[in-house]
MARNU-593840 format. One line per field, with one value per residue (C-alpha): residue number from 1; residue in one letter; x, y, z. Coordinates in Angstrom, 2 decimals. Layout:
N
drenkol = NUM;...
lumti = A;...
x = X;...
y = Y;...
z = Z;...
This chain:
645
drenkol = 1;2;3;4;5;6;7;8;9;10;11;12;13;14;15;16;17;18;19;20;21;22;23;24;25;26;27;28;29;30;31;32;33;34;35;36;37;38;39;40;41;42;43;44;45;46;47;48;49;50;51;52;53;54;55;56;57;58;59;60;61;62;63;64;65;66;67;68;69;70;71;72;73;74;75;76;77;78;79;80;81;82;83;84;85;86;87;88;89;90;91;92;93;94;95;96;97;98;99;100;101;102;103;104;105;106;107;108;109;110;111;112;113;114;115;116;117;118;119;120;121;122;123;124;125;126;127;128;129;130;131;132;133;134;135;136;137;138;139;140;141;142;143;144;145;146;147;148;149;150;151;152;153;154;155;156;157;158;159;160;161;162;163;164;165;166;167;168;169;170;171;172;173;174;175;176;177;178;179;180;181;182;183;184;185;186;187;188;189;190;191;192;193;194;195;196;197;198;199;200;201;202;203;204;205;206;207;208;209;210;211;212;213;214;215;216;217;218;219;220;221;222;223;224;225;226;227;228;229;230;231;232;233;234;235;236;237;238;239;240;241;242;243;244;245;246;247;248;249;250;251;252;253;254;255;256;257;258;259;260;261;262;263;264;265;266;267;268;269;270;271;272;273;274;275;276;277;278;279;280;281;282;283;284;285;286;287;288;289;290;291;292;293;294;295;296;297;298;299;300;301;302;303;304;305;306;307;308;309;310;311;312;313;314;315;316;317;318;319;320;321;322;323;324;325;326;327;328;329;330;331;332;333;334;335;336;337;338;339;340;341;342;343;344;345;346;347;348;349;350;351;352;353;354;355;356;357;358;359;360;361;362;363;364;365;366;367;368;369;370;371;372;373;374;375;376;377;378;379;380;381;382;383;384;385;386;387;388;389;390;391;392;393;394;395;396;397;398;399;400;401;402;403;404;405;406;407;408;409;410;411;412;413;414;415;416;417;418;419;420;421;422;423;424;425;426;427;428;429;430;431;432;433;434;435;436;437;438;439;440;441;442;443;444;445;446;447;448;449;450;451;452;453;454;455;456;457;458;459;460;461;462;463;464;465;466;467;468;469;470;471;472;473;474;475;476;477;478;479;480;481;482;483;484;485;486;487;488;489;490;491;492;493;494;495;496;497;498;499;500;501;502;503;504;505;506;507;508;509;510;511;512;513;514;515;516;517;518;519;520;521;522;523;524;525;526;527;528;529;530;531;532;533;534;535;536;537;538;539;540;541;542;543;544;545;546;547;548;549;550;551;552;553;554;555;556;557;558;559;560;561;562;563;564;565;566;567;568;569;570;571;572;573;574;575;576;577;578;579;580;581;582;583;584;585;586;587;588;589;590;591;592;593;594;595;596;597;598;599;600;601;602;603;604;605;606;607;608;609;610;611;612;613;614;615;616;617;618;619;620;621;622;623;624;625;626;627;628;629;630;631;632;633;634;635;636;637;638;639;640;641;642;643;644;645
lumti = M;K;L;I;N;T;I;L;F;L;V;F;C;L;F;A;N;A;Q;N;L;V;S;K;D;G;D;K;H;I;R;I;K;N;S;S;Y;E;L;V;V;N;K;N;P;I;G;I;E;L;L;K;G;N;L;V;I;S;S;L;S;G;S;N;G;F;S;Y;S;N;E;N;G;A;N;H;L;V;A;I;N;D;W;Q;K;Q;G;K;T;L;F;L;K;A;E;S;D;Q;T;E;M;L;S;E;I;V;I;V;M;K;N;D;K;V;E;V;S;W;T;L;P;E;M;E;N;V;E;S;M;K;L;A;F;D;L;I;D;G;N;H;W;Y;G;G;H;V;N;G;G;H;N;W;P;L;E;T;A;Q;V;S;F;E;P;F;L;A;H;S;N;Q;G;T;P;F;W;L;T;S;A;G;V;G;Y;F;M;P;C;Y;H;P;M;G;F;T;I;N;N;E;D;N;G;R;F;E;V;S;V;K;E;T;R;K;V;S;M;E;L;L;I;E;E;N;A;P;K;V;Y;R;S;F;A;K;E;I;G;L;P;K;V;V;P;P;K;G;F;F;D;K;P;T;F;N;T;W;I;E;Y;M;K;D;L;D;Q;Q;K;I;M;D;Y;A;H;D;I;R;E;N;D;F;P;C;D;V;L;M;I;D;A;G;W;S;P;I;H;G;E;Y;E;F;I;E;E;R;F;P;D;P;K;A;M;I;D;E;L;H;E;M;G;F;K;V;M;L;W;I;S;P;Y;V;R;E;G;S;K;D;F;E;F;L;V;S;N;D;Y;L;I;R;D;E;T;G;T;K;P;G;H;I;K;W;W;G;G;N;D;Y;E;L;D;M;S;N;P;E;A;F;D;W;F;L;E;K;L;R;K;L;Q;Q;K;Y;G;V;D;G;F;K;Q;D;G;G;D;A;K;Y;I;P;E;N;Y;Q;T;F;A;D;V;S;S;N;G;S;T;D;Y;W;A;K;L;G;D;Y;F;E;Y;N;E;Y;R;V;S;W;M;A;Q;S;S;G;L;V;Q;R;L;R;D;K;H;N;N;W;T;R;E;S;G;L;G;S;L;I;P;D;G;L;T;N;S;L;I;G;Y;P;Y;F;C;P;D;M;I;G;G;G;D;A;K;D;F;R;D;P;N;Y;K;G;M;G;T;E;L;F;I;R;W;T;E;A;S;A;L;M;P;M;M;Q;F;S;Y;S;P;W;H;L;E;K;K;T;V;G;I;C;R;K;Y;A;K;L;H;E;D;L;G;D;Y;I;Y;E;F;A;L;Q;A;A;T;T;G;D;P;I;A;R;P;L;F;Y;D;N;P;E;D;E;E;A;Y;L;I;S;D;E;F;I;L;G;D;R;I;L;V;A;P;V;L;E;E;G;A;I;D;R;N;I;Y;L;P;K;G;L;W;K;D;Y;W;S;D;K;T;Y;Q;G;G;R;T;L;E;D;Y;P;A;P;I;D;V;L;P;L;F;I;K;L;N
x = 6.44;7.70;10.86;8.84;6.62;9.69;11.23;7.98;7.74;11.30;10.64;7.49;9.38;12.12;9.56;7.63;10.80;11.74;8.38;8.66;12.33;13.15;16.71;18.21;21.31;22.69;20.63;20.48;18.11;15.13;15.12;12.16;12.31;9.72;9.92;9.45;11.29;13.09;11.93;14.63;13.67;16.45;15.92;18.03;17.73;14.34;13.97;12.27;13.70;12.43;14.93;14.86;18.04;20.65;18.77;16.92;13.57;11.95;13.27;11.55;13.90;15.41;14.48;12.46;10.48;7.85;6.94;3.89;2.97;0.86;0.63;4.16;5.70;7.30;7.96;10.08;10.16;13.75;14.01;12.28;12.32;10.21;8.96;7.35;6.20;3.01;2.59;3.14;2.65;5.34;4.40;6.73;6.74;8.67;9.77;9.95;12.37;9.87;7.65;7.73;4.53;5.11;3.86;2.63;3.62;2.09;3.63;1.77;3.78;1.96;3.31;2.90;2.53;3.42;0.78;2.12;-0.09;1.15;-0.93;-0.54;-2.54;-2.25;-3.15;-6.11;-5.96;-2.79;-2.36;-0.68;1.14;3.77;5.60;8.77;10.54;13.93;14.04;16.43;18.81;17.57;13.95;11.35;8.07;4.60;1.02;-0.70;-2.42;-2.97;-2.10;1.47;1.78;3.92;6.67;7.55;8.94;7.97;11.41;12.82;11.07;10.13;6.50;4.22;0.52;-0.31;-3.17;-3.59;-7.24;-9.57;-9.34;-9.20;-8.46;-8.32;-6.20;-5.69;-3.38;-1.37;2.16;4.32;7.99;10.12;11.51;8.20;6.79;3.40;2.43;-1.31;-2.95;-6.71;-7.78;-10.37;-8.86;-7.30;-3.81;-0.64;2.32;5.62;8.38;11.89;10.57;13.43;15.66;15.31;15.43;12.25;8.68;6.58;2.89;0.87;-2.62;-4.24;-6.27;-5.74;-3.99;-3.49;-2.13;-2.02;-0.27;-0.03;3.26;2.50;5.52;5.81;8.43;8.04;5.93;3.24;2.57;2.31;-0.24;-2.32;-2.25;-3.43;-6.15;-7.63;-7.38;-9.12;-11.64;-11.75;-14.36;-17.79;-19.00;-17.42;-18.68;-20.65;-18.61;-19.55;-17.17;-14.27;-14.87;-15.80;-14.88;-17.33;-18.34;-19.04;-20.55;-18.35;-15.63;-17.77;-20.49;-19.42;-22.71;-24.33;-26.51;-29.87;-31.78;-30.89;-27.17;-27.11;-28.92;-26.57;-23.60;-25.00;-25.71;-22.20;-20.71;-22.60;-22.15;-18.39;-18.28;-16.88;-17.77;-19.56;-21.89;-21.98;-22.94;-22.59;-24.62;-22.41;-23.22;-25.78;-28.88;-30.47;-31.33;-29.45;-27.35;-29.73;-32.50;-32.82;-35.02;-34.13;-34.28;-37.66;-36.75;-33.72;-35.13;-38.74;-39.02;-36.12;-37.82;-38.14;-34.50;-33.31;-35.60;-34.04;-30.53;-31.38;-32.64;-29.30;-27.51;-26.40;-26.60;-27.23;-25.65;-26.30;-23.85;-24.71;-22.99;-23.76;-24.01;-27.18;-27.62;-29.59;-32.87;-33.21;-36.66;-35.85;-33.37;-35.64;-36.81;-33.20;-32.34;-35.35;-34.64;-30.94;-29.93;-26.97;-23.47;-23.44;-20.91;-18.59;-21.42;-23.50;-26.59;-26.88;-25.69;-22.12;-21.08;-19.02;-16.76;-16.05;-15.11;-18.77;-19.62;-20.53;-23.14;-24.06;-23.46;-25.79;-24.81;-24.68;-23.79;-27.39;-29.39;-32.51;-30.61;-28.99;-32.35;-33.90;-31.21;-31.30;-35.04;-34.49;-32.11;-34.38;-37.19;-34.95;-34.51;-38.20;-39.39;-36.84;-35.00;-31.63;-29.15;-26.76;-24.85;-21.50;-20.94;-18.69;-17.53;-17.59;-13.97;-12.91;-10.84;-13.92;-15.28;-13.65;-12.27;-14.53;-17.76;-20.15;-21.99;-24.78;-22.44;-19.56;-17.34;-14.29;-14.17;-12.54;-15.40;-17.91;-16.21;-16.71;-20.33;-20.80;-19.13;-21.54;-24.27;-22.58;-23.40;-27.00;-26.30;-24.69;-23.55;-21.46;-18.32;-16.28;-13.28;-12.47;-12.53;-10.64;-11.14;-13.96;-12.05;-14.49;-17.38;-15.90;-16.71;-15.52;-12.79;-11.84;-8.54;-8.98;-9.43;-6.17;-4.77;-4.72;-0.94;1.94;3.18;4.01;2.42;-1.14;-1.23;-0.79;2.46;0.62;-1.81;0.37;1.92;-1.40;-3.26;-0.69;-0.88;-4.63;-3.84;-1.46;-3.84;-6.61;-8.67;-8.34;-11.36;-9.91;-10.64;-8.09;-9.40;-11.14;-8.91;-7.31;-7.86;-10.91;-10.01;-12.57;-10.42;-7.99;-10.72;-12.19;-8.82;-8.72;-5.30;-6.60;-5.75;-7.79;-7.19;-3.72;-3.88;-0.66;-1.62;-5.08;-3.72;-1.05;-3.63;-5.94;-3.11;-2.11;-5.71;-6.52;-5.17;-6.00;-8.86;-11.27;-11.16;-13.16;-13.80;-15.51;-14.07;-15.20;-12.39;-14.39;-13.72;-10.19;-8.91;-9.97;-6.62;-6.80;-10.33;-9.11;-6.25;-8.51;-11.11;-8.37;-7.44;-11.03;-11.62;-8.41;-9.78;-13.00;-11.10;-9.31;-12.52;-12.88;-9.23;-9.60;-12.82;-11.18;-8.75;-11.54;-13.20;-9.89;-9.36;-12.45;-11.06;-7.28;-6.94;-4.51;-4.86;-5.76;-3.10;0.13;3.54;6.33;7.62;4.29;5.00;8.77;9.52;13.14;13.86;15.39;15.08;11.34;10.72;11.84;9.70;6.78;5.96;5.05;2.60;1.41;-2.24;-3.20;-0.25;1.16;0.60;3.27;2.13;4.67;2.91;4.72;4.30;6.64;5.66;7.26;8.69;8.50;10.52;11.22;13.27;11.34;12.35;11.33;11.39;12.92;11.32;10.59;8.46;6.78;5.98;2.19;2.37;5.42;5.59;9.31;10.56;12.94;14.68;13.78;15.85;17.06;16.11;15.22;16.65;15.01;12.27;10.19;6.79;5.38;2.25;-0.16;1.75;1.28;4.20;2.81;4.58;3.11;4.91;5.32;4.93
y = 41.51;41.89;40.01;37.15;36.96;36.87;34.04;32.07;32.54;31.29;28.26;27.50;27.69;25.42;22.90;23.01;22.41;19.53;17.98;18.31;18.45;17.32;16.89;15.50;13.38;14.01;12.13;8.96;9.59;11.58;12.09;13.34;13.77;14.39;14.31;10.51;8.95;9.53;8.28;7.55;6.80;5.32;6.38;3.84;1.05;1.79;1.24;2.71;2.75;4.00;5.06;6.02;7.93;5.88;2.61;1.14;-0.17;-1.10;-1.63;-2.41;-4.84;-2.88;-4.39;-7.06;-4.45;-3.84;-6.57;-7.73;-10.69;-10.79;-12.90;-11.80;-13.04;-11.18;-7.45;-5.52;-1.80;-0.69;3.11;6.38;8.65;11.52;12.76;15.69;16.55;18.28;18.89;15.57;13.53;12.24;11.33;8.97;7.60;4.37;2.31;-1.47;-3.89;-5.36;-2.55;1.15;1.77;3.69;2.84;5.47;5.32;7.69;7.97;9.90;10.70;11.15;11.48;7.82;6.05;5.99;5.15;3.58;3.16;1.64;1.74;0.41;3.20;1.97;-1.66;-3.84;-6.08;-8.17;-11.64;-10.30;-7.31;-7.92;-5.84;-7.30;-6.13;-7.18;-9.22;-6.88;-8.64;-8.42;-7.72;-10.27;-10.77;-11.77;-11.88;-12.71;-16.04;-17.98;-21.22;-19.97;-19.00;-22.01;-20.38;-17.92;-15.48;-15.91;-15.22;-18.30;-20.53;-20.58;-19.46;-19.57;-18.78;-19.07;-18.35;-16.27;-16.80;-16.82;-20.56;-22.93;-20.09;-16.34;-14.44;-10.72;-8.87;-7.32;-8.04;-6.30;-6.29;-5.78;-2.65;-0.90;-1.17;-2.59;-3.64;-3.37;-4.07;-3.59;-5.65;-8.35;-9.38;-12.84;-12.51;-14.40;-13.88;-15.53;-14.95;-16.15;-18.42;-20.56;-18.61;-15.46;-13.13;-11.30;-10.68;-10.75;-9.92;-10.08;-9.16;-11.08;-9.80;-6.09;-3.03;-1.27;-2.20;-0.10;-0.64;1.29;1.18;2.00;3.46;3.59;3.41;-0.35;-3.38;-3.03;0.57;-0.52;-3.13;-0.57;1.72;-1.13;-2.20;1.28;1.59;-1.69;-1.08;-1.89;-4.45;-2.85;-5.35;-7.66;-11.26;-12.24;-12.76;-16.45;-17.10;-15.75;-16.73;-20.39;-23.14;-23.88;-27.44;-28.71;-32.01;-32.52;-34.94;-36.40;-37.60;-36.55;-36.35;-39.14;-36.76;-37.08;-35.34;-37.85;-37.72;-33.96;-34.05;-36.75;-34.61;-31.56;-33.49;-34.99;-31.49;-30.41;-33.68;-33.63;-30.03;-28.40;-24.72;-23.98;-21.26;-22.05;-25.45;-25.91;-28.50;-29.21;-30.81;-33.61;-31.89;-31.13;-33.66;-32.14;-29.11;-26.27;-27.38;-25.70;-27.96;-30.65;-34.28;-35.33;-38.96;-37.95;-34.81;-35.45;-32.19;-29.80;-26.89;-28.88;-29.89;-26.30;-25.10;-27.66;-26.68;-23.07;-24.10;-25.84;-22.56;-23.17;-20.90;-23.07;-22.62;-24.59;-25.43;-23.94;-23.49;-21.54;-24.72;-26.11;-29.62;-30.36;-31.95;-29.96;-28.47;-24.94;-25.79;-25.02;-21.81;-20.71;-21.52;-19.73;-16.60;-16.57;-16.90;-19.23;-18.39;-18.88;-20.78;-19.22;-18.87;-16.80;-18.72;-21.43;-22.26;-23.50;-26.70;-26.13;-28.97;-28.52;-30.84;-31.67;-32.78;-31.49;-28.79;-25.20;-22.02;-19.22;-15.92;-13.77;-10.70;-10.81;-8.82;-10.90;-14.18;-12.77;-11.76;-15.11;-17.00;-14.54;-15.12;-18.91;-18.50;-16.10;-18.62;-21.16;-18.66;-17.90;-21.49;-23.23;-20.54;-21.04;-18.42;-18.26;-20.07;-21.63;-20.48;-22.99;-23.04;-20.01;-20.67;-18.65;-21.54;-23.58;-20.91;-21.01;-17.62;-17.42;-18.01;-15.08;-13.36;-10.81;-8.02;-9.15;-9.83;-12.05;-15.31;-13.43;-10.98;-13.85;-15.05;-11.70;-11.47;-14.80;-13.27;-10.31;-12.69;-12.81;-9.15;-10.22;-12.79;-12.11;-15.72;-16.59;-18.48;-18.41;-20.26;-18.19;-14.46;-11.99;-8.43;-8.84;-7.49;-4.69;-7.11;-8.43;-12.04;-15.14;-16.61;-20.25;-21.79;-24.44;-28.13;-29.36;-32.85;-35.16;-35.00;-32.93;-31.42;-27.76;-27.64;-28.58;-30.23;-29.03;-27.26;-24.92;-23.48;-20.65;-19.36;-19.67;-17.92;-15.14;-14.66;-14.20;-11.57;-9.74;-9.57;-8.00;-10.88;-10.65;-12.87;-16.18;-19.64;-22.45;-25.62;-28.30;-29.78;-32.94;-31.85;-31.28;-32.98;-35.77;-37.76;-38.55;-40.07;-42.06;-43.48;-47.26;-46.82;-44.39;-45.89;-43.63;-40.25;-39.96;-38.91;-36.89;-35.08;-34.26;-32.86;-30.74;-29.49;-28.51;-26.64;-24.86;-23.73;-22.76;-19.20;-18.40;-15.91;-18.82;-22.55;-25.32;-29.00;-31.57;-34.97;-35.49;-35.47;-37.96;-40.65;-40.70;-41.81;-40.03;-38.27;-36.81;-35.54;-33.80;-32.06;-30.92;-29.65;-27.74;-25.83;-25.32;-23.68;-21.67;-20.27;-19.45;-17.86;-15.57;-14.84;-11.26;-10.58;-12.04;-10.14;-6.90;-7.23;-8.30;-4.96;-3.14;-4.68;-2.87;0.53;0.24;-2.70;-4.43;-8.24;-10.41;-13.07;-11.35;-12.38;-11.71;-8.76;-6.90;-5.28;-5.66;-4.28;-3.51;-7.15;-8.84;-12.33;-11.90;-11.70;-15.32;-16.95;-18.91;-21.38;-18.83;-15.93;-13.24;-13.11;-9.46;-7.44;-9.49;-13.27;-15.22;-18.68;-21.35;-24.69;-27.96;-28.84;-31.79;-35.38;-36.90;-33.61;-32.80;-29.60;-26.90;-23.78;-20.58;-17.14;-14.28;-10.75;-7.97;-7.24;-9.09;-12.24;-14.47;-18.14;-18.40;-21.69;-21.31;-17.51;-17.67;-14.56;-14.31;-11.44;-11.38;-10.84;-14.44;-18.06;-20.39;-23.70;-27.07;-25.45;-28.17;-28.83;-32.21;-33.44;-31.48;-28.16;-25.36;-22.95;-19.47;-16.28;-12.98;-9.75;-7.72;-3.95
z = 5.99;2.39;3.34;4.85;1.76;-0.47;1.55;1.49;-2.28;-2.78;-0.55;-2.53;-5.82;-4.54;-3.27;-6.54;-8.52;-6.24;-6.91;-10.66;-11.59;-15.12;-16.36;-19.56;-19.17;-22.65;-25.18;-23.12;-20.23;-19.04;-15.27;-13.27;-9.49;-6.85;-3.09;-2.87;-5.81;-9.08;-12.47;-15.05;-18.66;-20.76;-24.36;-26.26;-25.41;-23.87;-20.14;-17.09;-13.58;-10.24;-7.61;-3.95;-3.47;-5.31;-4.85;-7.84;-6.56;-9.87;-13.37;-16.66;-18.37;-21.24;-24.63;-22.79;-20.88;-23.56;-26.03;-27.93;-30.09;-33.23;-36.36;-37.32;-34.07;-31.18;-31.29;-28.77;-28.17;-28.56;-28.33;-27.52;-30.56;-29.22;-25.86;-24.11;-20.63;-19.60;-15.88;-14.13;-17.29;-19.62;-23.21;-25.06;-28.59;-29.03;-32.00;-32.19;-33.78;-36.24;-37.50;-38.29;-36.36;-33.14;-29.67;-27.25;-23.59;-21.07;-17.59;-14.90;-11.79;-8.49;-4.98;-4.12;-7.44;-11.11;-13.70;-16.88;-19.94;-23.21;-26.40;-29.94;-31.64;-35.22;-34.58;-33.86;-30.80;-30.73;-29.23;-26.11;-24.67;-22.02;-19.42;-17.90;-14.74;-13.42;-10.21;-8.44;-6.05;-2.47;-3.43;-2.36;-4.22;-3.01;-4.27;-7.55;-6.95;-3.74;-5.55;-5.89;-2.24;-1.34;-3.41;-0.65;-1.59;-5.23;-6.70;-4.96;-7.52;-11.18;-11.10;-14.13;-14.36;-18.04;-18.12;-14.98;-14.05;-11.09;-10.67;-7.73;-5.30;-5.01;-7.52;-8.04;-10.47;-7.65;-6.50;-3.92;-3.08;-0.01;-1.70;-1.13;-4.66;-5.58;-9.11;-9.70;-13.05;-12.54;-15.50;-16.27;-19.60;-19.89;-18.44;-17.64;-15.35;-14.63;-12.11;-12.84;-15.56;-16.89;-14.48;-16.61;-13.60;-14.57;-13.46;-16.63;-16.85;-20.05;-21.20;-24.04;-27.02;-26.45;-27.82;-24.50;-21.09;-17.94;-14.64;-11.41;-9.54;-5.90;-4.12;-0.37;2.35;2.77;1.82;4.53;3.52;-0.11;0.91;2.82;-0.21;-2.45;-0.01;-0.01;-3.77;-4.60;-1.85;1.85;2.94;2.98;5.56;8.12;8.24;11.37;14.51;14.59;11.72;13.76;17.35;16.89;14.43;11.64;10.78;7.25;6.13;3.04;4.15;6.91;4.51;0.99;-0.94;1.05;3.03;4.70;7.46;10.16;9.40;9.65;12.97;14.25;13.18;14.97;18.17;18.08;17.87;20.98;22.92;22.31;23.57;20.44;20.01;16.73;15.42;11.70;10.27;6.52;4.63;1.63;-1.74;-1.72;-0.32;-3.72;-6.45;-9.42;-10.34;-11.08;-8.73;-5.37;-3.27;-0.75;-1.92;-0.54;0.15;2.23;3.84;4.85;6.80;6.11;7.87;11.09;10.74;10.34;13.12;15.45;14.35;15.14;18.59;19.13;18.39;14.79;11.78;8.72;5.30;2.10;-0.69;-4.10;-7.45;-10.67;-12.74;-14.29;-15.62;-18.74;-17.68;-14.48;-13.88;-15.03;-17.77;-20.74;-19.09;-18.62;-22.23;-23.68;-21.61;-22.48;-18.81;-19.49;-20.72;-24.51;-26.59;-29.19;-31.73;-29.34;-30.40;-27.74;-24.23;-24.00;-22.23;-19.08;-17.99;-14.30;-11.47;-10.84;-14.37;-17.82;-17.34;-18.19;-16.20;-15.20;-16.80;-13.69;-15.79;-17.04;-14.45;-15.07;-14.60;-11.47;-10.03;-10.96;-9.03;-6.13;-5.82;-5.74;-2.81;-0.96;-1.24;0.48;3.28;3.52;3.26;5.46;7.42;5.70;6.95;3.99;1.29;0.56;-3.02;-4.72;-8.34;-10.59;-11.64;-14.67;-15.98;-16.82;-19.19;-22.65;-23.71;-26.76;-24.83;-24.71;-21.87;-21.62;-20.47;-22.70;-19.69;-19.57;-17.63;-14.75;-14.90;-14.72;-11.54;-9.85;-10.98;-9.20;-6.14;-6.17;-5.02;-1.62;-1.07;-0.47;2.24;5.59;5.82;2.76;1.79;-1.42;-2.80;-5.88;-6.67;-8.83;-7.57;-5.04;-2.03;-1.24;-0.68;2.58;1.75;3.59;1.37;1.85;0.82;-1.86;-1.06;0.43;0.13;3.12;3.48;4.82;1.55;1.07;-2.38;-1.43;1.99;5.55;4.64;2.28;4.85;6.10;2.84;0.99;3.79;4.00;0.23;0.66;3.29;0.93;-2.04;0.00;1.44;5.24;5.98;4.91;6.21;5.90;4.34;6.37;9.06;7.71;4.12;1.94;-1.34;-1.64;-4.07;-1.25;0.90;-2.00;-3.02;-2.52;-0.92;1.71;5.11;7.33;8.93;10.42;14.05;14.00;10.78;12.13;15.40;13.72;11.21;14.06;15.76;12.53;11.96;15.53;15.38;11.79;11.26;10.90;11.66;9.99;10.76;8.58;9.45;13.03;15.63;17.71;15.11;16.52;19.90;23.09;23.58;20.07;20.69;23.83;22.01;19.18;21.65;23.50;20.34;19.23;22.60;22.35;19.09;20.93;23.83;21.37;19.45;20.68;19.82;16.31;15.70;16.83;13.92;11.55;12.29;11.94;8.48;7.26;8.28;7.77;5.39;7.74;7.53;10.50;9.88;8.90;7.62;10.09;8.06;8.22;11.58;11.17;7.68;8.54;9.48;6.41;7.88;8.41;4.65;4.23;6.96;5.52;8.33;11.00;11.12;13.48;14.49;14.86;16.03;18.91;18.78;16.90;15.76;14.81;14.09;13.58;9.91;9.51;10.14;13.21;14.51;18.23;18.00;15.43;14.81;15.53;14.35;16.64;15.17;17.21;20.55;23.76;23.43;26.02;25.49;25.81;27.69;29.97;30.43;29.70;27.86;24.93;23.21;19.51;16.42;16.54;15.94;18.78;17.59;18.28;20.34;22.07;20.51;21.56;19.82;22.02;21.89;19.37;19.91;20.60;21.64;22.83;22.02;25.21;25.52
């Protein structure tokens, strides 16, 4: 027994040392190993590397790795002049090239992540503090902001988000790489990030007006495992949206009527949906139902009996949502009340409400960080539910970009923080839809892609649907809805040069949306020729047929974090080719979707990951790990493949 105990003790000591092994490589490096990775700190010039075996998986860029800007210009940390280790924590003191004041860097090593915190202890807030990482050859980058999704992977372009704000679409300060490293900076401060800016070969992320920055480097075997780790850290969805969002297309009045709404038009729209045999549970009444921003009643002249209208819509099987925003126009009924109670975001003086210039006009914004203002607005919405039977709300606006940095709020939150306070409202309504959020993943909200242009382009038209949607999936928003089929940017449809909805574009857009987590129409398919209506109905019903399957993965996302629509590499992390594919996706874990996204095309190349795949339409099987070239895809065919076994 003594011999066994001795052996066990020796094994324990060896294991403990392996978990916490520190070695000095002369005066140049500090090396710390654990069972998952090795941390190497270069002392002069300063630098930090993470290794798996002999492979560098992350590298702070030497003298560019740590820099800050103040009134004297740019300062770079250049060397470590003192260090000590306590347990799993490494304390560093570093000198810069422009001042004698030292920086403090604290590195905490855990089994599956490294926490890096950098402080300027002797300074007030500086203009910005920046961390810069090398774009290591062979590593692919994803995440950050949905608006940059069309740059897939990110390192293939010059990407710049200065400032990096919750604007236009979902954004989150999280990035992941194919090397199995995630970069998470849980921060609401004004930020910026660039990737390969001016071909500099770096990922740079900065925080404004601060004296401290912190980042978590999540380290896993591969990118999907990093994503799961991030999803659990930021918070899995607390609720799953109602099944009707997933198993049937939604319809929205925006492009169909713009703001020219009335009760009869909405009823005509609803009857047309049913008479043309399109499945639909959720009907959204977009902007135009209320008289002015900040008033929450139907326009009496246009809606003589809104309760009867909503009652009839309910009898027809629809759930009804209304468009709302946080903006209030001067002259609206409650404007003076809101001003006197300090319920609006204040300007830089802090003494009066600040003007907000947004796409809908020049207004003011409710300060949702003020609990009383929040409750006031919540009560307004609940009255709409009680009085008319409204089921929920499409919450538009709330973009951080529209709030000047020096504006003031009740809770002293940043503009990104204001965006997420706006998102908190969705926690109170089962039926909700958002377009912009920062770190609201745990709320389980419906997140819509921004208004797309009525064209084929990869930047903001049909070609952007897949990479933007997949970026949403990889920053923790599994419940995303692509934009309205045919595009939702009203400017396109108001343009004097607009020549009408293109049939081919509308069909291909319908096909591309059909197997995404959600599907949304606005422009009515029945405005087009009979054949087009039939094709669109076919794919609306395919979405309905797969509703149980889609909802299964919606439920799974709330327990595992796994997205519903996944990039090809998600279930094939060892497949290098899969990391480059941005015009295909996998629905759940076995349906590969490869829409036609180019005008005039009747075939396309399709990459199949490893495994055995069956064409959904022909039942023909194909061995994966290769590209099917010029695969037939006539106008009525959405290429689909089912993974066997």
